[in-house]
N, C-alpha and C positions, 0 to 999 in steps of 0.2 A: 700632173705637175711634173716638170723636168727635174732631174737631180741637180743639186747646186754644183757650181764649179768653182774651185780655187785655183787661181792662176799665180804661179810663183816663178818669177824671172830671176835667174842666178848667173853668176860668172862661171862658165866652164861646164863641160859635159861630165866630168868626174863628180863635181859638186851636185849637179843635177841628179845623177844616179843615186848618190848617197842621201840627198835631201828627199828624193822620191821614195826611197826605201824606208827612211825614217817615218815619213808621213803615212805610208801604208801599214807600218807596224803600229803606229800610234792610234789608228782609227780604222773603221770599216769603210775604206774607200777603194776606188779603182782609178787607174791612169788612163788618160787619153794619150795620143801620141805626143812626144816632145816636139818642140819646134825650135828653130834657132834664128839668130839675128847677129849679123856682124856689122855694127855700126860704122859710119864713116871715120869716127875718131877711135877705132878699136885699139890702135897702138898705145893710147893713153890709159886703157883700162887695166885692171889687175890680171884679167885674162881676156884675150881678144875676141871671145865667142860668148854671146849671151844665149842662154837656153831657157825655154819656158816649159815648166812642168804644169800639167793640168789635172788636178785631183777632182774626182766625182763621187758624189754620195749625198747624204743628208747634210743639211746646213751644219748641224753640230759635228758631224764626223768631218766634214771638210774643214771646219774651223780647227778642230784638233789636229788634223793632218798638217794644215798650213802652219800652225804654231810649232810643230815638231820639225817640219821642213825648214822653216825660217831659222830656228835655233841651230840646226845642223849646218845650213848654208853660211850663217854668220860666224860659225866657228872655222870655216874653211875659207873660201875665197870672197863670200859676201852675197847679199841680196840686192838686186837692182830695183825691183818692184813687186808688189803682191796685191791681190784684190780677190774678194769673194763675190760671185754673182749667185744670189740665192735661187733664183728661178729664170734661167736663161730662155729667152724667146727663140723660136724656131730658126730664125736667121743666124743667131749667135751659135746655136747647136751646130749648124753646118760648118761654121768657121772653125769649131774646135777640132775638126777632123784634118785641117790643113797642117801640113808639116813641110819644112824646107830642108829637114835633115837628110832626105834621100835625094836631094837635088845637089848638083855640083856647083 
C-alpha cells in the first residue's frame, strides 16, 4: 500500500515553507516536491502565487501534519485548498513528482 498524501495549497512560497515545517514537526511525514500555480486572476489574490505542499506518511500522520500546516497557513496568508488521499494509485504517485517551481 502506498503512503497517504496530504495536499495543501497555500498563498505564497514563504507560507508554504513555514506550513511544511510545521507539518513535519507535528507528525512523522516527509515532503514531496512543492509545486506552484499562478492563476489567471493572480492579481486579485492575497499573494499572486499558489504553492502546493505534499505531505507523505501514514493516514494518521498526514492528517496531523495537514492540521498543523493549515493552522500555520491560516495565521499567515491563508489556505486555498486541502485534501488527503489515503491510498494513491500508481498514476497519482507519478503526478506527485511533478513540479513547476524549477520552470520559468
